[in-house]
A tleap script that builds the chain and sets N, CA, C and O, in Angstrom:
source leaprc.protein.ff14SB
mol = sequence {
  NMET LYS ASN ASN ILE ARG PRO PHE HIE LEU
  ALA ILE PRO VAL ASN GLU ILE PRO LYS ASN
  ARG ALA PHE TYR ARG ASP ILE LEU GLY CYS
  SER GLU GLY ARG SER SER ASP HIE TRP VAL
  ASP PHE ASP PHE PHE GLY HIE GLN LEU VAL
  ILE HIE LEU LYS GLU GLN GLU LYS GLU ASP
  ALA HIE THR ASN PRO VAL ASP GLY LYS ASP
  VAL PRO VAL PRO HIE PHE GLY VAL VAL LEU
  THR MET GLU ASP PHE LYS GLN LEU SER GLU
  SER LEU ARG GLU GLN ASN ILE LYS PHE ILE
  ILE ASP PRO TYR ILE ARG PHE GLU GLY GLU
  VAL GLY GLU GLN ALA THR MET PHE PHE LYS
  ASP PRO SER GLY ASN ALA LEU GLU PHE LYS
  ALA PHE LYS ASN LEU ASP HIE LEU PHE ALA
  CLYS
}
set mol.1.N position { 84.942 119.426 157.257 }
set mol.1.CA position { 85.157 118.422 157.440 }
set mol.1.C position { 85.846 118.014 157.878 }
set mol.1.O position { 86.828 118.386 157.235 }
set mol.2.N position { 86.392 117.011 159.131 }
set mol.2.CA position { 87.948 116.359 159.689 }
set mol.2.C position { 87.968 115.319 158.183 }
set mol.2.O position { 86.887 115.107 157.633 }
set mol.3.N position { 88.713 114.970 157.842 }
set mol.3.CA position { 89.196 113.752 157.231 }
set mol.3.C position { 89.672 111.869 157.797 }
set mol.3.O position { 90.084 110.846 157.249 }
set mol.4.N position { 89.255 112.355 159.295 }
set mol.4.CA position { 89.069 111.181 159.889 }
set mol.4.C position { 88.281 110.011 159.605 }
set mol.4.O position { 87.131 109.997 160.044 }
set mol.5.N position { 88.730 108.964 158.903 }
set mol.5.CA position { 87.356 107.790 158.547 }
set mol.5.C position { 87.035 107.065 159.203 }
set mol.5.O position { 87.434 105.903 159.124 }
set mol.6.N position { 86.025 107.561 160.279 }
set mol.6.CA position { 85.027 106.574 160.957 }
set mol.6.C position { 83.840 105.511 160.287 }
set mol.6.O position { 83.309 105.854 159.231 }
set mol.7.N position { 83.488 104.354 160.866 }
set mol.7.CA position { 83.310 103.440 160.300 }
set mol.7.C position { 81.806 103.743 159.771 }
set mol.7.O position { 81.042 104.340 160.531 }
set mol.8.N position { 81.270 103.259 158.206 }
set mol.8.CA position { 79.519 103.688 158.389 }
set mol.8.C position { 79.042 103.236 158.738 }
set mol.8.O position { 79.705 102.684 159.616 }
set mol.9.N position { 77.729 102.782 158.784 }
set mol.9.CA position { 76.747 101.832 159.302 }
set mol.9.C position { 75.970 101.737 158.006 }
set mol.9.O position { 75.369 102.716 157.563 }
set mol.10.N position { 75.982 100.125 157.169 }
set mol.10.CA position { 74.380 100.619 156.581 }
set mol.10.C position { 73.700 98.998 156.556 }
set mol.10.O position { 74.313 97.931 156.593 }
set mol.11.N position { 72.077 99.261 156.473 }
set mol.11.CA position { 71.156 98.297 156.835 }
set mol.11.C position { 70.624 98.073 155.943 }
set mol.11.O position { 69.927 98.958 155.447 }
set mol.12.N position { 70.714 96.721 155.302 }
set mol.12.CA position { 70.305 96.399 153.353 }
set mol.12.C position { 68.928 95.503 154.099 }
set mol.12.O position { 68.768 95.183 155.276 }
set mol.13.N position { 68.139 95.289 153.017 }
set mol.13.CA position { 66.874 94.156 153.082 }
set mol.13.C position { 67.333 93.130 152.768 }
set mol.13.O position { 68.337 93.431 152.123 }
set mol.14.N position { 67.230 91.826 152.814 }
set mol.14.CA position { 67.470 90.349 152.643 }
set mol.14.C position { 66.357 89.197 152.371 }
set mol.14.O position { 65.618 89.196 153.355 }
set mol.15.N position { 66.048 88.473 151.679 }
set mol.15.CA position { 64.326 87.724 151.818 }
set mol.15.C position { 65.396 86.741 152.182 }
set mol.15.O position { 65.791 86.502 151.041 }
set mol.16.N position { 66.084 86.063 152.894 }
set mol.16.CA position { 66.395 84.553 153.637 }
set mol.16.C position { 67.618 85.148 154.466 }
set mol.16.O position { 68.558 85.679 153.875 }
set mol.17.N position { 67.575 85.046 155.812 }
set mol.17.CA position { 68.728 85.064 156.606 }
set mol.17.C position { 69.543 84.271 156.729 }
set mol.17.O position { 70.674 84.629 157.056 }
set mol.18.N position { 69.263 83.016 156.522 }
set mol.18.CA position { 70.611 82.254 156.964 }
set mol.18.C position { 70.996 82.043 155.316 }
set mol.18.O position { 71.951 82.037 156.093 }
set mol.19.N position { 71.219 81.893 154.093 }
set mol.19.CA position { 71.641 82.257 153.015 }
set mol.19.C position { 72.387 83.508 153.000 }
set mol.19.O position { 73.556 83.249 152.715 }
set mol.20.N position { 72.262 84.375 153.129 }
set mol.20.CA position { 72.856 86.034 153.275 }
set mol.20.C position { 73.924 85.783 154.325 }
set mol.20.O position { 75.149 85.864 154.228 }
set mol.21.N position { 73.144 85.453 155.364 }
set mol.21.CA position { 74.310 85.080 156.339 }
set mol.21.C position { 75.792 84.135 156.495 }
set mol.21.O position { 76.766 84.213 157.243 }
set mol.22.N position { 75.468 83.395 155.584 }
set mol.22.CA position { 76.387 82.247 154.927 }
set mol.22.C position { 77.468 83.123 153.627 }
set mol.22.O position { 78.534 82.650 153.234 }
set mol.23.N position { 77.085 83.984 153.310 }
set mol.23.CA position { 76.968 84.658 151.607 }
set mol.23.C position { 77.893 86.058 152.569 }
set mol.23.O position { 79.115 85.924 152.511 }
set mol.24.N position { 77.486 87.074 153.240 }
set mol.24.CA position { 78.670 87.478 154.304 }
set mol.24.C position { 79.764 87.052 154.941 }
set mol.24.O position { 80.930 87.432 154.843 }
set mol.25.N position { 79.066 85.878 155.885 }
set mol.25.CA position { 79.917 85.231 157.048 }
set mol.25.C position { 81.324 84.333 155.840 }
set mol.25.O position { 82.538 84.477 155.986 }
set mol.26.N position { 80.715 83.565 154.866 }
set mol.26.CA position { 81.869 82.712 154.830 }
set mol.26.C position { 82.333 82.943 153.285 }
set mol.26.O position { 83.547 82.805 153.135 }
set mol.27.N position { 81.584 83.275 152.085 }
set mol.27.CA position { 82.469 84.036 150.869 }
set mol.27.C position { 82.826 85.506 151.084 }
set mol.27.O position { 84.017 85.766 150.915 }
set mol.28.N position { 82.250 86.233 151.328 }
set mol.28.CA position { 82.971 87.677 151.808 }
set mol.28.C position { 84.435 87.563 153.268 }
set mol.28.O position { 85.579 88.019 153.284 }
set mol.29.N position { 83.744 86.848 154.167 }
set mol.29.CA position { 84.619 86.432 154.743 }
set mol.29.C position { 85.083 87.569 156.340 }
set mol.29.O position { 86.092 87.756 157.021 }
set mol.30.N position { 83.070 88.282 156.310 }
set mol.30.CA position { 83.047 89.474 157.594 }
set mol.30.C position { 82.566 88.610 158.498 }
set mol.30.O position { 81.753 87.774 158.104 }
set mol.31.N position { 83.005 88.635 160.035 }
set mol.31.CA position { 82.413 88.220 160.944 }
set mol.31.C position { 81.787 88.958 161.129 }
set mol.31.O position { 81.638 90.045 160.570 }
set mol.32.N position { 80.847 88.091 162.718 }
set mol.32.CA position { 79.382 88.123 162.394 }
set mol.32.C position { 79.407 88.979 163.609 }
set mol.32.O position { 80.591 89.237 163.824 }
set mol.33.N position { 78.395 89.725 164.799 }
set mol.33.CA position { 78.448 90.330 165.896 }
set mol.33.C position { 76.936 89.991 166.258 }
set mol.33.O position { 76.441 88.901 165.971 }
set mol.34.N position { 76.107 91.195 167.030 }
set mol.34.CA position { 75.095 90.655 167.521 }
set mol.34.C position { 73.952 90.429 166.533 }
set mol.34.O position { 73.989 91.180 165.558 }
set mol.35.N position { 72.973 89.581 166.574 }
set mol.35.CA position { 71.803 89.059 165.638 }
set mol.35.C position { 71.015 88.395 166.615 }
set mol.35.O position { 71.209 87.954 167.748 }
set mol.36.N position { 69.970 88.469 165.737 }
set mol.36.CA position { 68.282 87.927 165.938 }
set mol.36.C position { 67.917 87.029 164.865 }
set mol.36.O position { 68.685 86.523 164.046 }
set mol.37.N position { 66.651 86.882 164.955 }
set mol.37.CA position { 65.815 85.861 163.826 }
set mol.37.C position { 65.683 86.743 163.247 }
set mol.37.O position { 64.907 86.175 162.478 }
set mol.38.N position { 65.747 88.143 162.691 }
set mol.38.CA position { 65.103 89.090 161.698 }
set mol.38.C position { 66.259 89.659 161.248 }
set mol.38.O position { 66.245 89.877 160.036 }
set mol.39.N position { 67.694 90.109 162.079 }
set mol.39.CA position { 68.785 90.730 161.402 }
set mol.39.C position { 69.962 90.273 161.704 }
set mol.39.O position { 69.720 89.387 162.524 }
set mol.40.N position { 71.261 90.332 161.529 }
set mol.40.CA position { 72.592 90.048 161.980 }
set mol.40.C position { 73.575 91.411 161.526 }
set mol.40.O position { 73.670 91.967 160.432 }
set mol.41.N position { 74.001 91.592 162.342 }
set mol.41.CA position { 75.305 92.392 162.287 }
set mol.41.C position { 76.407 91.908 161.837 }
set mol.41.O position { 76.916 90.945 162.411 }
set mol.42.N position { 76.958 92.443 160.792 }
set mol.42.CA position { 78.757 92.178 160.303 }
set mol.42.C position { 79.980 93.313 160.282 }
set mol.42.O position { 79.884 94.519 160.058 }
set mol.43.N position { 80.595 92.900 160.441 }
set mol.43.CA position { 82.272 93.675 160.438 }
set mol.43.C position { 82.547 93.950 159.205 }
set mol.43.O position { 83.604 93.345 159.028 }
set mol.44.N position { 82.226 94.580 158.034 }
set mol.44.CA position { 82.321 94.869 156.821 }
set mol.44.C position { 83.447 95.342 156.374 }
set mol.44.O position { 83.589 96.563 156.438 }
set mol.45.N position { 84.252 94.738 155.957 }
set mol.45.CA position { 85.954 95.570 155.959 }
set mol.45.C position { 85.891 96.357 156.877 }
set mol.45.O position { 86.367 97.405 156.442 }
set mol.46.N position { 85.513 96.521 158.153 }
set mol.46.CA position { 86.151 97.490 159.088 }
set mol.46.C position { 84.394 98.598 159.302 }
set mol.46.O position { 84.405 99.448 160.193 }
set mol.47.N position { 83.454 98.482 158.678 }
set mol.47.CA position { 82.299 99.122 158.971 }
set mol.47.C position { 80.734 98.470 159.414 }
set mol.47.O position { 80.498 97.434 158.791 }
set mol.48.N position { 79.977 98.759 160.073 }
set mol.48.CA position { 78.822 97.813 160.053 }
set mol.48.C position { 77.975 98.165 159.396 }
set mol.48.O position { 77.574 99.278 159.054 }
set mol.49.N position { 77.428 96.343 159.039 }
set mol.49.CA position { 76.627 96.305 157.966 }
set mol.49.C position { 75.790 95.384 158.319 }
set mol.49.O position { 76.173 94.230 158.518 }
set mol.50.N position { 74.216 95.849 158.479 }
set mol.50.CA position { 73.455 94.561 159.351 }
set mol.50.C position { 72.124 94.520 157.582 }
set mol.50.O position { 71.815 95.462 156.851 }
set mol.51.N position { 71.796 93.385 157.525 }
set mol.51.CA position { 71.416 92.526 157.055 }
set mol.51.C position { 70.145 92.106 157.666 }
set mol.51.O position { 70.235 91.305 158.597 }
set mol.52.N position { 68.595 92.637 157.187 }
set mol.52.CA position { 67.742 92.956 158.112 }
set mol.52.C position { 66.819 92.042 156.606 }
set mol.52.O position { 67.145 91.939 155.424 }
set mol.53.N position { 65.349 91.415 157.535 }
set mol.53.CA position { 65.115 90.522 156.534 }
set mol.53.C position { 63.595 90.868 155.961 }
set mol.53.O position { 62.780 91.029 156.869 }
set mol.54.N position { 63.172 90.984 154.879 }
set mol.54.CA position { 62.372 91.669 153.618 }
set mol.54.C position { 62.050 90.913 153.134 }
set mol.54.O position { 62.678 90.137 152.414 }
set mol.55.N position { 60.586 90.944 153.498 }
set mol.55.CA position { 60.260 89.604 151.918 }
set mol.55.C position { 60.504 90.481 150.863 }
set mol.55.O position { 60.590 91.709 150.871 }
set mol.56.N position { 60.643 89.368 149.606 }
set mol.56.CA position { 60.759 89.606 148.576 }
set mol.56.C position { 60.337 90.277 147.808 }
set mol.56.O position { 59.346 89.642 147.448 }
set mol.57.N position { 60.370 91.697 146.906 }
set mol.57.CA position { 59.440 92.313 146.487 }
set mol.57.C position { 60.039 91.572 144.871 }
set mol.57.O position { 60.893 90.760 144.515 }
set mol.58.N position { 58.728 92.651 144.087 }
set mol.58.CA position { 59.784 92.110 142.204 }
set mol.58.C position { 60.571 93.311 142.332 }
set mol.58.O position { 60.379 94.379 142.914 }
set mol.59.N position { 61.792 92.707 141.420 }
set mol.59.CA position { 63.497 93.616 141.541 }
set mol.59.C position { 62.711 94.336 140.449 }
set mol.59.O position { 61.922 93.926 139.599 }
set mol.60.N position { 63.264 95.746 140.801 }
set mol.60.CA position { 63.197 96.728 139.902 }
set mol.60.C position { 64.745 97.144 139.452 }
set mol.60.O position { 65.559 97.908 139.970 }
set mol.61.N position { 64.783 96.515 138.556 }
set mol.61.CA position { 66.412 96.475 138.111 }
set mol.61.C position { 66.542 98.235 137.351 }
set mol.61.O position { 65.681 98.927 136.807 }
set mol.62.N position { 68.293 98.538 137.686 }
set mol.62.CA position { 68.113 99.599 137.112 }
set mol.62.C position { 69.650 99.810 137.017 }
set mol.62.O position { 70.401 99.169 137.753 }
set mol.63.N position { 70.130 100.729 136.090 }
set mol.63.CA position { 71.314 100.223 135.199 }
set mol.63.C position { 71.675 101.397 134.886 }
set mol.63.O position { 70.807 101.912 134.181 }
set mol.64.N position { 73.105 102.511 135.191 }
set mol.64.CA position { 73.763 103.431 134.728 }
set mol.64.C position { 74.798 103.032 133.634 }
set mol.64.O position { 75.589 102.179 134.038 }
set mol.65.N position { 74.981 103.423 132.396 }
set mol.65.CA position { 76.258 103.324 131.804 }
set mol.65.C position { 77.887 103.561 132.182 }
set mol.65.O position { 78.491 104.026 131.216 }
set mol.66.N position { 78.301 103.455 132.767 }
set mol.66.CA position { 79.774 103.866 133.131 }
set mol.66.C position { 80.964 102.997 132.365 }
set mol.66.O position { 81.194 101.788 132.395 }
set mol.67.N position { 81.430 103.754 131.877 }
set mol.67.CA position { 82.924 103.445 130.894 }
set mol.67.C position { 82.769 101.840 130.449 }
set mol.67.O position { 83.568 100.908 130.550 }
set mol.68.N position { 81.179 101.916 129.823 }
set mol.68.CA position { 80.831 101.051 128.880 }
set mol.68.C position { 79.854 99.614 129.094 }
set mol.68.O position { 79.361 98.776 128.338 }
set mol.69.N position { 79.892 99.886 130.753 }
set mol.69.CA position { 79.336 98.854 130.999 }
set mol.69.C position { 78.098 99.259 131.878 }
set mol.69.O position { 78.017 100.451 132.176 }
set mol.70.N position { 77.264 98.523 132.262 }
set mol.70.CA position { 76.039 98.975 132.709 }
set mol.70.C position { 76.264 98.479 134.254 }
set mol.70.O position { 76.265 97.396 134.837 }
set mol.71.N position { 76.464 99.913 134.617 }
set mol.71.CA position { 76.704 99.366 136.183 }
set mol.71.C position { 75.322 99.489 137.316 }
set mol.71.O position { 74.809 100.584 137.548 }
set mol.72.N position { 74.896 98.382 137.871 }
set mol.72.CA position { 73.591 98.418 138.727 }
set mol.72.C position { 73.545 99.434 140.362 }
set mol.72.O position { 74.381 99.492 141.264 }
set mol.73.N position { 72.355 100.046 140.227 }
set mol.73.CA position { 72.151 101.348 140.918 }
set mol.73.C position { 70.863 100.334 141.729 }
set mol.73.O position { 70.109 99.586 141.106 }
set mol.74.N position { 70.852 100.481 142.853 }
set mol.74.CA position { 71.934 100.924 143.746 }
set mol.74.C position { 72.946 99.940 143.795 }
set mol.74.O position { 72.793 98.928 143.111 }
set mol.75.N position { 74.038 100.084 144.550 }
set mol.75.CA position { 74.869 99.187 144.708 }
set mol.75.C position { 76.011 99.837 146.091 }
set mol.75.O position { 75.838 100.891 146.703 }
set mol.76.N position { 76.718 99.219 146.219 }
set mol.76.CA position { 77.842 99.264 147.668 }
set mol.76.C position { 78.666 98.317 147.612 }
set mol.76.O position { 78.530 97.228 147.054 }
set mol.77.N position { 79.694 98.793 148.297 }
set mol.77.CA position { 80.719 98.225 148.644 }
set mol.77.C position { 81.961 98.697 149.031 }
set mol.77.O position { 81.797 99.907 149.191 }
set mol.78.N position { 83.517 98.312 149.354 }
set mol.78.CA position { 84.648 98.903 149.681 }
set mol.78.C position { 85.454 99.192 148.870 }
set mol.78.O position { 85.397 98.532 147.833 }
set mol.79.N position { 86.698 100.434 148.977 }
set mol.79.CA position { 87.816 100.695 147.991 }
set mol.79.C position { 88.462 99.750 148.958 }
set mol.79.O position { 88.131 99.660 150.140 }
set mol.80.N position { 89.273 99.150 148.458 }
set mol.80.CA position { 90.366 98.068 148.548 }
set mol.80.C position { 91.635 98.229 148.760 }
set mol.80.O position { 91.508 99.443 148.602 }
set mol.81.N position { 93.089 98.083 149.040 }
set mol.81.CA position { 93.882 97.926 148.104 }
set mol.81.C position { 93.785 97.395 146.955 }
set mol.81.O position { 92.658 97.147 146.526 }
set mol.82.N position { 95.116 97.045 146.060 }
set mol.82.CA position { 94.945 96.438 144.539 }
set mol.82.C position { 95.206 95.202 144.899 }
set mol.82.O position { 94.822 94.291 144.166 }
set mol.83.N position { 95.899 94.924 146.077 }
set mol.83.CA position { 96.377 93.257 146.776 }
set mol.83.C position { 95.238 92.826 146.743 }
set mol.83.O position { 94.761 92.107 145.865 }
set mol.84.N position { 94.589 93.329 147.924 }
set mol.84.CA position { 93.518 93.012 148.474 }
set mol.84.C position { 92.269 92.499 147.306 }
set mol.84.O position { 91.462 91.573 147.393 }
set mol.85.N position { 92.468 93.414 146.312 }
set mol.85.CA position { 91.200 93.441 145.581 }
set mol.85.C position { 91.344 92.042 144.782 }
set mol.85.O position { 90.451 91.214 144.607 }
set mol.86.N position { 92.923 91.967 144.261 }
set mol.86.CA position { 93.015 90.875 143.662 }
set mol.86.C position { 92.925 89.512 144.333 }
set mol.86.O position { 93.272 88.620 143.559 }
set mol.87.N position { 92.600 89.126 145.415 }
set mol.87.CA position { 92.654 88.246 146.319 }
set mol.87.C position { 91.139 88.065 146.438 }
set mol.87.O position { 90.897 86.862 146.346 }
set mol.88.N position { 90.276 88.621 146.568 }
set mol.88.CA position { 88.876 88.602 146.708 }
set mol.88.C position { 88.213 87.969 145.059 }
set mol.88.O position { 87.528 87.035 144.643 }
set mol.89.N position { 88.905 89.111 144.562 }
set mol.89.CA position { 87.980 88.326 142.959 }
set mol.89.C position { 89.009 87.147 143.142 }
set mol.89.O position { 88.420 86.239 143.729 }
set mol.90.N position { 89.862 86.922 142.964 }
set mol.90.CA position { 90.052 85.069 143.101 }
set mol.90.C position { 89.625 84.658 143.907 }
set mol.90.O position { 89.065 83.621 143.549 }
set mol.91.N position { 89.495 84.850 145.054 }
set mol.91.CA position { 88.493 83.778 145.776 }
set mol.91.C position { 86.873 83.363 145.628 }
set mol.91.O position { 86.315 82.305 145.920 }
set mol.92.N position { 86.124 85.081 144.842 }
set mol.92.CA position { 85.292 85.165 144.736 }
set mol.92.C position { 84.729 83.718 143.337 }
set mol.92.O position { 83.783 82.937 143.236 }
set mol.93.N position { 86.221 84.112 142.352 }
set mol.93.CA position { 85.601 82.931 140.919 }
set mol.93.C position { 86.384 81.811 141.748 }
set mol.93.O position { 86.494 80.895 140.932 }
set mol.94.N position { 86.975 81.409 142.920 }
set mol.94.CA position { 87.092 80.159 143.170 }
set mol.94.C position { 85.815 79.932 143.885 }
set mol.94.O position { 85.973 78.799 144.339 }
set mol.95.N position { 84.927 80.241 144.164 }
set mol.95.CA position { 83.697 79.898 144.939 }
set mol.95.C position { 82.725 80.599 143.966 }
set mol.95.O position { 81.969 81.470 144.395 }
set mol.96.N position { 82.725 80.163 142.386 }
set mol.96.CA position { 82.142 80.347 142.139 }
set mol.96.C position { 80.825 81.465 141.936 }
set mol.96.O position { 79.739 81.045 141.537 }
set mol.97.N position { 81.071 83.130 142.295 }
set mol.97.CA position { 80.306 83.669 142.429 }
set mol.97.C position { 79.825 84.451 141.080 }
set mol.97.O position { 80.784 84.942 140.484 }
set mol.98.N position { 78.834 84.631 140.595 }
set mol.98.CA position { 78.622 84.803 139.148 }
set mol.98.C position { 78.757 86.485 139.404 }
set mol.98.O position { 78.483 87.034 140.472 }
set mol.99.N position { 79.213 87.132 138.252 }
set mol.99.CA position { 79.835 88.223 138.392 }
set mol.99.C position { 79.151 89.323 137.427 }
set mol.99.O position { 79.482 89.262 136.243 }
set mol.100.N position { 78.085 90.481 137.872 }
set mol.100.CA position { 77.242 91.194 137.063 }
set mol.100.C position { 78.133 92.318 136.204 }
set mol.100.O position { 77.662 93.011 135.302 }
set mol.101.N position { 80.040 92.369 136.846 }
set mol.101.CA position { 80.544 93.223 135.909 }
set mol.101.C position { 82.201 91.743 136.191 }
set mol.101.O position { 82.553 91.375 137.312 }
set mol.102.N position { 82.627 91.410 135.321 }
set mol.102.CA position { 83.758 90.873 135.741 }
set mol.102.C position { 85.036 91.756 136.145 }
set mol.102.O position { 85.279 92.797 135.535 }
set mol.103.N position { 85.842 91.300 137.195 }
set mol.103.CA position { 87.194 92.051 137.728 }
set mol.103.C position { 87.515 92.543 136.443 }
set mol.103.O position { 87.728 91.935 135.394 }
set mol.104.N position { 87.512 94.033 136.770 }
set mol.104.CA position { 88.657 94.815 134.891 }
set mol.104.C position { 89.208 95.842 135.707 }
set mol.104.O position { 89.178 95.836 136.938 }
set mol.105.N position { 89.720 96.739 134.978 }
set mol.105.CA position { 90.723 97.893 134.952 }
set mol.105.C position { 89.632 99.006 134.542 }
set mol.105.O position { 89.543 99.089 133.317 }
set mol.106.N position { 89.046 99.608 135.019 }
set mol.106.CA position { 87.977 100.990 134.950 }
set mol.106.C position { 88.722 102.246 134.575 }
set mol.106.O position { 89.477 102.597 135.482 }
set mol.107.N position { 88.739 102.984 133.577 }
set mol.107.CA position { 89.641 104.482 133.517 }
set mol.107.C position { 91.071 104.363 133.376 }
set mol.107.O position { 91.684 105.422 133.509 }
set mol.108.N position { 91.887 103.118 133.091 }
set mol.108.CA position { 93.030 102.461 132.573 }
set mol.108.C position { 93.673 103.827 131.642 }
set mol.108.O position { 93.287 104.134 130.514 }
set mol.109.N position { 94.741 104.531 132.436 }
set mol.109.CA position { 95.614 105.070 132.221 }
set mol.109.C position { 95.018 106.448 132.453 }
set mol.109.O position { 95.826 107.306 132.097 }
set mol.110.N position { 94.053 106.887 132.855 }
set mol.110.CA position { 93.098 108.732 133.373 }
set mol.110.C position { 93.448 108.522 134.919 }
set mol.110.O position { 93.844 107.536 135.540 }
set mol.111.N position { 93.148 109.842 135.301 }
set mol.111.CA position { 93.204 110.434 136.291 }
set mol.111.C position { 91.463 109.539 137.567 }
set mol.111.O position { 90.406 110.170 137.607 }
set mol.112.N position { 91.555 108.650 138.085 }
set mol.112.CA position { 91.054 107.512 138.798 }
set mol.112.C position { 90.761 106.128 138.215 }
set mol.112.O position { 89.685 105.536 138.126 }
set mol.113.N position { 91.862 105.803 137.880 }
set mol.113.CA position { 92.110 104.194 137.350 }
set mol.113.C position { 91.719 103.637 138.567 }
set mol.113.O position { 91.978 104.020 139.708 }
set mol.114.N position { 90.854 102.383 138.061 }
set mol.114.CA position { 90.968 101.863 139.241 }
set mol.114.C position { 90.247 100.133 138.586 }
set mol.114.O position { 89.753 99.796 137.510 }
set mol.115.N position { 90.488 99.514 139.689 }
set mol.115.CA position { 90.298 98.089 140.033 }
set mol.115.C position { 88.874 97.977 140.037 }
set mol.115.O position { 88.203 98.565 140.884 }
set mol.116.N position { 88.322 97.198 139.068 }
set mol.116.CA position { 86.400 97.140 139.652 }
set mol.116.C position { 85.682 96.125 139.616 }
set mol.116.O position { 85.915 95.489 138.588 }
set mol.117.N position { 84.798 95.593 140.343 }
set mol.117.CA position { 83.768 94.563 140.137 }
set mol.117.C position { 82.593 94.501 141.147 }
set mol.117.O position { 82.472 94.866 142.317 }
set mol.118.N position { 81.480 93.685 139.925 }
set mol.118.CA position { 80.444 94.022 140.561 }
set mol.118.C position { 79.517 92.646 140.611 }
set mol.118.O position { 79.463 91.929 139.612 }
set mol.119.N position { 78.792 92.312 141.818 }
set mol.119.CA position { 78.143 90.941 141.809 }
set mol.119.C position { 76.948 91.095 142.539 }
set mol.119.O position { 76.789 92.304 142.705 }
set mol.120.N position { 75.772 90.276 143.200 }
set mol.120.CA position { 75.395 90.317 144.122 }
set mol.120.C position { 75.361 89.402 145.010 }
set mol.120.O position { 75.976 88.351 144.831 }
set mol.121.N position { 74.546 89.663 146.265 }
set mol.121.CA position { 74.187 88.604 146.930 }
set mol.121.C position { 73.164 87.723 147.235 }
set mol.121.O position { 72.269 88.111 146.484 }
set mol.122.N position { 72.711 86.747 147.884 }
set mol.122.CA position { 71.618 85.950 147.684 }
set mol.122.C position { 70.642 87.054 147.314 }
set mol.122.O position { 70.373 87.075 146.113 }
set mol.123.N position { 70.008 88.038 148.114 }
set mol.123.CA position { 68.997 88.305 148.187 }
set mol.123.C position { 69.071 89.678 146.814 }
set mol.123.O position { 68.171 90.516 146.871 }
set mol.124.N position { 70.024 89.809 145.788 }
set mol.124.CA position { 70.053 90.241 144.489 }
set mol.124.C position { 70.662 92.055 144.659 }
set mol.124.O position { 70.705 92.991 143.860 }
set mol.125.N position { 71.018 91.917 145.960 }
set mol.125.CA position { 71.916 93.634 146.329 }
set mol.125.C position { 72.872 93.662 145.451 }
set mol.125.O position { 73.356 92.533 145.373 }
set mol.126.N position { 73.334 94.328 144.817 }
set mol.126.CA position { 74.558 94.738 144.622 }
set mol.126.C position { 75.562 94.944 145.100 }
set mol.126.O position { 75.256 95.787 145.942 }
set mol.127.N position { 76.825 94.749 145.207 }
set mol.127.CA position { 78.278 95.132 145.884 }
set mol.127.C position { 79.191 95.744 144.428 }
set mol.127.O position { 79.046 95.534 143.224 }
set mol.128.N position { 79.973 96.416 145.066 }
set mol.128.CA position { 81.143 96.641 143.590 }
set mol.128.C position { 81.928 96.902 144.818 }
set mol.128.O position { 81.541 97.516 145.812 }
set mol.129.N position { 83.626 96.097 144.525 }
set mol.129.CA position { 84.612 96.836 145.285 }
set mol.129.C position { 85.316 96.841 144.464 }
set mol.129.O position { 85.204 96.231 143.401 }
set mol.130.N position { 86.274 97.613 144.844 }
set mol.130.CA position { 87.440 98.526 143.882 }
set mol.130.C position { 88.761 99.089 144.334 }
set mol.130.O position { 88.994 99.393 145.504 }
set mol.131.N position { 89.592 99.208 143.362 }
set mol.131.CA position { 90.953 99.537 144.221 }
set mol.131.C position { 91.001 99.815 143.325 }
set mol.131.O position { 90.573 99.246 142.321 }
set mol.132.N position { 91.992 101.586 143.519 }
set mol.132.CA position { 92.116 102.685 142.697 }
set mol.132.C position { 93.867 102.451 142.553 }
set mol.132.O position { 94.360 101.836 143.499 }
set mol.133.N position { 94.618 102.796 141.689 }
set mol.133.CA position { 95.992 102.689 141.294 }
set mol.133.C position { 96.632 103.760 141.916 }
set mol.133.O position { 97.810 103.499 142.163 }
set mol.134.N position { 96.167 105.202 142.356 }
set mol.134.CA position { 95.998 105.903 143.276 }
set mol.134.C position { 95.273 106.333 144.167 }
set mol.134.O position { 94.475 107.221 143.867 }
set mol.135.N position { 95.309 105.992 145.105 }
set mol.135.CA position { 94.105 106.748 146.139 }
set mol.135.C position { 93.753 107.953 146.368 }
set mol.135.O position { 92.706 108.334 146.892 }
set mol.136.N position { 95.044 108.872 145.787 }
set mol.136.CA position { 95.088 110.482 146.259 }
set mol.136.C position { 94.015 110.498 145.321 }
set mol.136.O position { 93.319 111.506 145.443 }
set mol.137.N position { 93.652 109.712 144.424 }
set mol.137.CA position { 92.462 110.047 143.087 }
set mol.137.C position { 90.976 109.773 143.762 }
set mol.137.O position { 90.059 110.232 143.081 }
set mol.138.N position { 90.681 109.278 144.664 }
set mol.138.CA position { 89.993 108.773 145.015 }
set mol.138.C position { 88.407 109.542 144.632 }
set mol.138.O position { 87.502 109.115 143.916 }
set mol.139.N position { 88.491 110.667 145.322 }
set mol.139.CA position { 87.714 111.840 145.043 }
set mol.139.C position { 88.447 113.204 143.725 }
set mol.139.O position { 87.994 114.348 143.732 }
set mol.140.N position { 89.477 112.810 142.811 }
set mol.140.CA position { 89.867 113.904 142.165 }
set mol.140.C position { 88.663 113.815 140.824 }
set mol.140.O position { 88.066 112.788 140.500 }
set mol.141.N position { 88.506 115.247 140.149 }
set mol.141.CA position { 87.806 114.750 138.918 }
set mol.141.C position { 87.987 115.053 137.986 }
set mol.141.O position { 87.350 114.576 137.047 }
savepdb mol mol.pdb
quit
C-alpha cells in the first residue's frame, strides 16, 4: 500500500444538528461544507466528517483499559503535532469542555509516547486527539 495519506470520510450520528454544528464549527474550529436539514459536512483537520441526524437511543457506554484509564469505545480523532495538541487542549479548557480523560502523556518514556485527551461531542460521540513525541512510532510495536 502506498504511504500517500488521503483524507478519510467518517459519518457519525448526532441527535441534534444545531448544537453539534456549533460544536464542530465553533469549538473545534472545523470549516463547514455542504449541508441539509439532516446532515452537515465538515473539514475535520483535513478529513471529511459528516454529522447525520439520528434519533437518540439509550447510550451503550463501553470502555477498554489503556494505561490505567477507561478509554471509550468507539471513538475517533486526529493525530496532531505536539504544538497543535497543546493549543487545542488549552482552547478546550478555556471553553469548559468536560474531558472523559484529561490531557496527559501516555506511555511516558516508552516507544509510542504520546499526549492524549478524550471528550464527547453534544451527542455523546467520543473523540480522542493525540500527538506523538516521535511520529515515527505511530505504528511501532
